[in-house]
N, C-alpha and C positions, 0 to 999 in steps of 0.2 A: 910255335906247334909248325911241326911239316911236315907235310902230308908224306903218308906210304903211296906209292905209286910199285905195279911189275907190268907187265907186261906179259900178259898169258895168249895163248893161240887155243880156236878152239871151243872158247870161254864167251857166254852167252848170258847175260841180269837185264831180269828181268823184272815186274810184279805182277802178283797172280791176286783177282777177289775176287775168292773162296766160293760166294752168293750167302743167297740169307740161308742158314744152316740151321737150322733145329739144333736150338741147345740147349741150359736151363734157363741163357744170358739171355735169346728171342722168343723165349713162350711165352710172356705176357701182352708176346705183339702178334700173335695169328699162328696159325700153323704155319710153319714156315717150308716149301715147298722141294730142299735136298739135304738128307739127313748127314753126318759129317761122312761115312763112310762112300753113297756118294759124288759129291764134293770134292772128295781126296781123290776116284777114281776119274771126276769129268778132270781137275788137275792137273793128273801125272799126264790123260792121252794130249792137255796140251801142253806139256812140257820135253814131252817124248815126241812132240813132232816140232818143237823151235828149231831154228838154223842159227846160226852169228846175228844173221839179218836181224836179229826181234827183237834184238839187247834195243834194251831203254826203252820197252813200251810197258805198257797193262796189259793186262788180257784178261776177264771173266771166263767162265767155269768149260760155255765154250768157245772158248779160242777166235771172242773174236776184240780185236784191237781197238780199244777203251780209249775217250782222251784222258789225260792224266787226271786233268781236274775239271769235272764231270758232275751233275746233277742228272746225267741220260740211263735209265732205271730199262731195266728189263724183267717182266710179269714168272719166264719162265726161270730162272735163276736166282729176283729179287723180292720176290713177291709184290704186296702191295705198293704201291708207290706214298711215298711217306707221308702225304700232305692229306691219303686214310688210314694211317697209322695212328694218327694222331688223336 
């Protein structure tokens, strides 16, 4: 299989964590701090502020650049640490 590549200018590719969002799937783990609309609004603000230099980075809903492999949490967006949920 050959990879397909192309060159585009002014395109930024990032990963974004939506935070702990109140959904049917998260309801059993307590009260999530974000509604779906709040999460989307925060991510739109992050996306609107991106530059080409952000390519390859991973952002939380507040715009913080996170390590790609992390156990890091922020209660503001993610709620209780995993150890408190179990």
